[in-house]
N, C-alpha and C positions, 0 to 999 in steps of 0.2 A: 784375651786373645783378640787380635786385630785382623779384620778382613778388609781388603782394599780392592779397587777396580783393577789394579795391576795384577791381581792374583786370579785372573780368569782361568776357568777349567781347573780350579784348585780341588784336590781330592780331600775327602774327610779323613785325615790321617789320625787325628787325636781327639779325645773327648775334652770338653770344656772344663778346665781346671777349676775356675771360679764356681761353676755349678756343682762340681763334685762335693763342695762343702755346703751346698745350699739346702739340700733336703734329704733326709735319711731317717731310718728308724731310731728309736730311743737310745740305741747303743752306739750311735755316732758314725756309722758307716753307710754309704749310699746303697740304693737298690736298683732293680732293673727298670722300675717305672720311671725313675729319675733319668736313666740312660735313654729311654725312649724320647723323653722331652728334650734331652741334650741333642740327640741326633736330628730331631725335627728342627730345632733351633739352628743347627749348623747348616742343614739343607736350605732353610729359609734364608739365612744370611748369604749363602752362595748364590741362590737364585735371585735374591733382591739386588745384589751388587752386580750381577752379570746380566741384568735386565732380562732374565729368563722367566717370563710369566708362566710358561708351560710347566716349569719345575716348581713354581710357587703355588699354582692353582690347587693341586691335590692336597696341599698342606692346610688349606683354609676351610673353615666350616661353611655350610651352605648359607647361613645368615651372617657371614662375616661382615663386620663394620670397621671402617677406618676412620679414626679421629672422630669428628663430629657427625657421624652417621653415614659417611660415604660407603656405598655397598661394594660387594666383592668384585663385580665387573669393572667398576670405575677404578678400584685399587689396582687390579691387574693391568689396566691400561697405563696407570702411573708407573708400574714396575717395568713394563715393556719399553716405555719412553724415557724412563729414569727422570720423570718430571720433577722429582724432589731434588735432583742434583746431588744425590748421595755419592760420596767418594770413599767413605770408610764406615765400617760398623764395628763397634767394640762391644763384645758380649761378656768380657771377663768379669765385669762388676755385677752381672745379673744374678739375682737370687730368686729361688722359687718360694712361693707362699700359698698355702691352701686357704681358699675362701669358699666354704661350702663344698660344692662338687667341682669348683673351678680351681685351676692353678695359675697364679699370676707370676710372670717372669719379668723382673724389673730391677734396675734400669738397663735397657738396651740402648746404647748411645750411637746415634748416627751423625757422622760428619758430612758437611756439604761443600760442593765446589764453590758455591757463592760465598767467598770470604772464609775467614777462619771461625766458622760457627758450628755448634753442635747442639743436639737436642736429645734428651732422654725419653725413651718410650717404654710403655708397658704392654707386653703381649699376654693375652688371656687365653688359656688352653681349656677346652672342654672335651668331654667324651661324646663322640658322634658315631653311632653304629659300632660301638666297641673300640674305636680308635681315637687317639688324641688328635684334636684339630685346633687351629688357631681361630678363636672366635672374634677377637677384636685386637686392634692396635691403637692405643691411645697415648697421649703425651703424659709422661711421668712428672710428678711435681717438682723434682729437683735432680740435678746432676749428682753423681757420687762425689764425695769430698775430694777424692784424688784428682778429679778433672776440673775442679774450679780454679779460677785464676788465683794463684797463691802469691804470698809475700815470700819469695825465695831468697836465700842468702846471696845468690849470685846477682841479685838486682841492686845491691847496695854496697857501700864501702864498709868494710868490717874491721873490728878491732879484736885482737886475740886476748881473751881473758883466761888467765891460768886459774885452775880450780884443783884443790887438793881435798881429799876426804880421809879422815883418820878416826880410829876408834877412840872415843873420849876417855876411856880408862887406861888403855895400854899405849896409846899413841901409834899403834900399828896401822900401816896403810891398808885400806880396805876397798875392795871393788863394790860398786853399787849400781842401782839404776836411777836415772835422773830425768826430770821433766823441767824444761826452762821455757817460760813464756814472758812476753813483753806486756806492756800496759793494755794493749788491745786484745790480749789473749792469744796472740800468735805464738806457735811453738818454734823454738830455735834449737836445732840439733847440735850436739857437740861435734867437733871435728871428726870426719870420717863416718858420720851417720847421716841417713836420709831424713828429710823433713816429712815426706809422705811415704809411709811404708805399706807394702802390700799386705792384705789381711785375708786373702783367699786360702783355700786348702792347699798345703804344701808349697805356698808361694814364698820363696826366699826366707824360710823360717830361721830365725836366730839373730841375736845382736840387738834387736829392738823389739818392743812389745807395746801394744795398745791396750790400755785398761780404762774402761768407762769413758771411751772416746779420747783419752789423752795418750799421746805417744811418749814412751820412755826409752831412753838409750842405756844399754849396759856399758859402763865405763870403768876404766882402770882407776886406781887411787889418785893418779895425777892425769888431768886431761885439759885440753884446750877448748874453749867455747868462743867461736867467731860470731860476734854480734855487732850491729851498728850502734850508734849512740842511742841511749834510752834507759828506761827503768825496767828492771827484770825481777822475776821471782823464780827461785830454783827449789824444786822439791827433790828430796833425796830419800830413797827407801832401800832397805836391805833385809829381805826375808821376814821371818816371824819374830825373831828375838831382839831386833833393834827398834828403837823408837824412831819414827820418821822425822826428818828435819825439813824446815822451810826457812829460806833466807831471801831477803830483798837486797838488791844492789843497783847501783847506777853506773853507767858508762858514758864518759864524755871524751872528746878528742884530746883533752888535756889531762884527764885522769882515768886511767884504765886500772881497775882494782885487781888485786890478787885475792881470790875467794878461798878461805880456809874453813872447812866444815868439819865439826866433830860430831860423830854419830854415837849415841849412847845405847848400850845394851840395857834392856829392862829385865832380862833373864839370860842365864848361860847354862843351857842344858848339857853341853859337852862336859862342863865341870862336874855335873852330876852323873856322868857316864852314859848319856843318851846321844845318839848320832842320827841325824835326819837323812831321809832319802826320798826320791821320787822313783817309783818302780816302773813307770810307763811313759816314755817320751819318744816321739818320732821326729825324723828328718834333720835334727841338729847334726852339724859336723863336730869333729872333736874339739876344735878351738872354741867354737861358739858355745858348745856344751860346757866347757870349762869356764868360759867367761860368764855364762848365765848362772852356773852353779856357784861361782864366787860371788856374783852380784846378789844372789838370793841367800847366801850363807847356808847353802845346801851341801851336805857332806857327800852324798852319793847320788849320782844321776845315771839311770839306765836307759840308753838309747836302743830302741828295739828295731832290728831288721825285720822286714815282713814283705808280704806280697799283696797287691791290690789289683785283682784281675791279672793283667799281663805286666803291670808295673811292679818292679822290685826295688826296695829302698834300703839303704844303709848296710847292705851285705858286704860291700867292698871295704867297710871300715871295721868289720869284725876281726878280732885277733885271738879270742879265747882267753883273754886275760884283761886286767885293768889297763887302761890306756897308758901310754908312755908319758903323757903329760900329767897323770894323776900325782898328787903330792900328799903331804901329811894332813891336809885339811879337806881336800876334794878328790873324789875318785869318779872317773867316768868309765863305764863298762858297756860295751856294745853287746847286746843280747838279742832276744827274739820274741816277737809275738806270733803265736801260731793261731790261725784264724779259719773258722768255718761258719757260714751264715746261719746254720741251724744248730750244729753241735756246740759251738761256743768259741770263745777266744781265751787263750791262756798266755800269761807272761812267763817266759822261761828265762831264768836268771842263772848266773854262775856257770854258763856254758863254756865248754872247751871246744866244741864243734857245733856248728849250726845243724838244726834238725830239719830235714826235708820230708814232705813238702812244707813250705812255709805257710801256705794257704791253699785251699782247694775247695771243690764243690762249684756251685753256680755263682753268678755275679753277686756282689762285687769282690768277695774274697777270692773266688776262683774265676772261672771264665764261663760264658754261657754254655749250658749243657755239659759242664764239668762233672766229674765223678766224685762221689761222696765217701771214698775210702782213702785213708785209714780212719780209725776212731781217734778221738783226742787222747784216749787212754794210752794208745800205743806211743804217741808222741811224748806223753809224760814219762812212760817207761824209758824211752831213749834219753830223756833229760836226766832221770834219776841214775841211769847207768853211768853217766859221767859226773855224778855228784851235783847235778843241776837242781834247780829249785823251781817249783811250779805254783803259780798263783792264778786264780781265776780273774781275768781282766774285767774292768768295769762291772764288777759283780752286781747282779747275777746274769745279765742278758748280753748276748743270746745264750740260751740255757738248755738246749736240747739234751746235752749229755752231762749236765752238771750233777744231777743226783747219781748217775752212774759212776762218775769219777770219784765222787765222795765215798760211795759204798766200797769201791775197789781200792781205796787208799791212794789215789793218784795225786791229791792236792796237798800242798804244804801250807797254803795260805789262801785268803780271798782278798781282793782289792775292794774293801768295803766302801771307801770314798773315791769317787771319780767325778761323776756328774750328779746334779740334783740333790735331793734331800733323802738320804738313806733311812731316815726315821719316819718318813711320812706314811702313815697308815691309811690315808684317805685317797690315794691315787688309784688309777685304773688297774695297776698291777700291784702285787704284794711288795711291801717295803723291803729293800735290800737287807736291812738289819733283821727283819722278821724271818727271812729265809735262812740267814746265817744262824739265828737262834735255834731254828728247827734242826739244823745240822748238828749243832753243839748238843742239843737235847738227846740226840741219838748216840752220844758218846764219841763223836768224831772231834778230836782236839785240834781244831784248825784255827790258827790265829789270824788277826787282821793285818793287812798292809794297805797301802794307798798310793795311787799315782794319777797324774793329771790327764794322761792320754793326749799330751800336747801335740797338735797337728797344725796350729795356726799361730800367727803373730798376735792373736788376741788372747793367748793363754800364757800364764806365768808358770814356769817350772816350779815345782814345790809349793804351789798355792794350796794344794792338799798334799800332805806328806806323812811319811811313816817315821816315827821315832823308835829307835832300837837300842836296847841296853845289852851290854856284854862285858865280860872281863877281858883284860889284856889290851894290847895295842889296837889302834884304829886301822883295821885292814878290811878289805872286801870280804874275805872269808869269815872273819869274826862278825861282820854285819849280817851276813846270811845266816850264820849259826845263831845269832840272837833272835832272828825271826823264827827259825825252826824251833827254838826253845820257847816261843810264845811271849818273849819279853818285848812287847810292842804296844804303842798306842798310836792312833791315827788322828789327825787334826787339821782344821782349817785356820787355826790360830791359838785356841786355848791350850795351855800346858797342864796336863792332867797326871796326877799321881794317885796310886791306889794300892792299898795293902789290906790284908785280912789276917788277923792273928799274927801280925808282924811279917807275914809272907808277902812276896812281891808278885807282880804280874808274871804269869807263866808258871808259878809254883803250884804244888799240890799240898793240900792240908789233909792229913790223916785224922779222921774224926769219928764220932759215934752219933747215932741217931739221937736227937734231942739236945745235942750240944748247941751252944750259942757262939757264933763266930763274930768277933769284933772287927768291923770294917772301918776304914778311914780313907776318905777321898779328899784330895786337895786340888784346887784349880787356880791358876793365875791366867788372866786374860786381859789384854789391852781393851778389848770391847767386852763389857760385862755380859756374862751369860744370864739367861733367864732362870734356868733351873739345873740342878745337879741330881742325877738319878742313879740308884743302885739297881742293877738288873740281876735277877736270879732265875736261871732256867727260862730266860726269855720274857719274864714278867717284871714290871717295875715293883720292887718291894719296899722302896723308901725314896722319898723325894724331898729336896730342900729348895725352896724358891729363893731367888736372889732379890729380896724385897728392897734392899738398900742399894741395889745396882753397884755392888762392890766389884772391884777387879780381882779380889782375892777371896776365896771361899774355902772353908773346911767343913767337912760333913763326917760325923762319926755316928755309927748306929750298930745294931746287932742283927744278925740274920740267923734264923733257926735252921739247924740241920735236920732234914727229913729224909735223907738218902744221898747217894752219890750225886753230885750236882756241880754247877759252875756259877761263879759270880763275877760281875764286871761293873765298871763305872762308865757313865757317859754324861756329857754336858751339852746344853743346847741353847741357842738363841735364834729366833726366827729372822733376825736381821740378815739380809742378804749381802754378802761380800761381792765386790765387782769382779770376781774371778769365776772361771768355768762357765761364763755366759756365752750363749750361742743362739742368736735370734732365730735361725732357721730350725732349731730344735725346740724353740720356745723355752729356752733355759735362760733365766734372767740373772743367775748368779748361784752362789752356794751359801748355805747358812753358816753361822758361827757354831761349830760343834766339834766334839772330840769323843773318842770311844777307846777304851782299853781292850786288850785281849783278856781272856778270863784268868782267874785263879780257880783252880779245881779243888773240889772237896771229895775225898775218897772215904767211903763208908764200907768197912768190912771187905774191901777189895772187889766190890761189885761194880761192874761197868754201869755208867748212866744209861737209862733207857726211857723212851717216851713212845708208847704204842701209837698214840695219835699222830705224832710227827713222823714216825716210821711209815705209817700208812699213807700219809701225805706224799712223802718222797717216793714211795713205791708206785703211786699213781704217776708221778713224774717219769719214772722209768717206763711205765706203760706208754706214755706219750712218745718216748724215744723208740720203744720197740715197734709201735705202730708206724712211725715214720720210716724206720729202717726196713720194715717188712713191705710197706706199700708205696712209699714215695721216693725213697733214696735211689740214686743211680749208681750202679756198680758195673765194673767191667765183666765180672763173672758172678753167677748166682751163688757160687761157693762163698764169695765175699759177703753177700747178703746174709746167708745162713750163719756165717762166722760172727757178724756183728749182732745179729738177733740173739745168738747164744750168749755173747758177752753182756749185752744189756739185760738179758734174762737172769744171768748170774748175779748182776748187781741188784736186781729186784728181789732176789731170794734173800739177800742180806737184810733188807728191810722187813720182808715177810717173817723172817725168823725172829726179829725183834718184836713184831706185832704179836707173835704167839708166845713169847716168853712171859 
């Protein structure tokens, strides 16, 4: 966002988009503390550019220091006189970072009247008498890359290089994403694409993506690359099932090459009956969604309408059916994410009508002082009434109503993979996989799904994805039916097969206590995994280490039946992929990993039970009951009583299991 001196008396009409992405809880959405910093920053920018020292003064801490130690009074004189010659302030690139008890906001870029110069600054915020204040303003080490002097295509004479990309085996034209750089490392965008793409929250999302600092453009099978004379390298990527390709070429005024690239599949899951999808994507339009789905070889992409405070997104594109541009390889369906800051977030798929409210409660799902009614369970009921599908988004957090909705049968799946490492047992919170295992141990047959929660141009659709197997033609209905049947695995790259006594993922084996179940797991992965594990009732019962660092592994073993139970397979490597990284959340990437939905073992028709896990989930219900009784805001006390009774009903389900 740009503020200039010509905008005197400007009102604070909108919150800073760049900072919305900058600081938030672990489940990826902003909170009210961030909003306070935003508002202060906006007031500071207005006062600073309007030479309004009276407006700036209350925003500064008592011991405020400017640059190399200049104190508060001297700085306010600078503001009043505009002694810096400031003409513009850009705060769209500023991000928040916690350092102890302080919050650093950087870089705030100030433009000056004296020539075409600009300087980045860091504003440090501290709490003083319970309020955030600006403690210092110091020069930041560097400008954001977007504002540096760039080698732009417009600055030089260009030659149009024709590029085609084909499937190496079939000759079929295929869409891809590409990165082209010259010998100096400069990126050269294909025709119709930007060199410097915005990477803030909800900023022009779609068509281009930045991965590990490199910009890629999503391109059709035939495209034009305008470049000056020189030597170039082109990287070509397409989802998880193709080998990436790299090619060097040279362009001179007398010789303009035609680049022909053949991309080879290393595996074809569709031929084996598996179809990939991303359950959770935001902000893409229909055409860019199709473009990115094709470029990532992703069969299904779900764009979710939702509400962020007063902002509503993607509602106008909802049709209640697969999009008209969907074809025999890619389907785009506009659906919904229902969001509440305490109760939880759910992905609602296969909707025929949107379910309102989209989001509610306090900021930033709802609005300040918003009410906390209805329950997530009611929204799930509305989805199911129209044959919709409900998955817990970025499982498990926020999770206030999670145990309630599980007990009441409101969930069809959980998005086990989104951010971070779902297997990590050493974090400050319980691992996502561990919580899912507890749910399964109580007899709730809830399969896994996965989605990226894409909100920025630094996220790649389908970089975590759900593979679904089903009989019949590739349709959206069949894809949803496959998840309902539990025929899924989720992955960041490894391709995982799993059978037990010849039964497939999602099946049930009728057995007797003491029987031995023969399990077989197979993995193929371009990046070798470290280990393959068989999970039974949440515990690792067999492990195979990949000592040879092979890309292909097979693991066969036997599991003893000691009662009704579930078994699944997972693979893992600690190597971080450059996807799902977000510095403001301290997320550096996502590991190489995959996990199947379970195969179930039925003994004497008895439901699986775990008193220990049921007691754990009952306490989770207590947490929700206490919140509803004492903290939630309702329009009427009758609503409070209604929700407390609902949550208590769910707790009783677990208590019954504890007593069995």
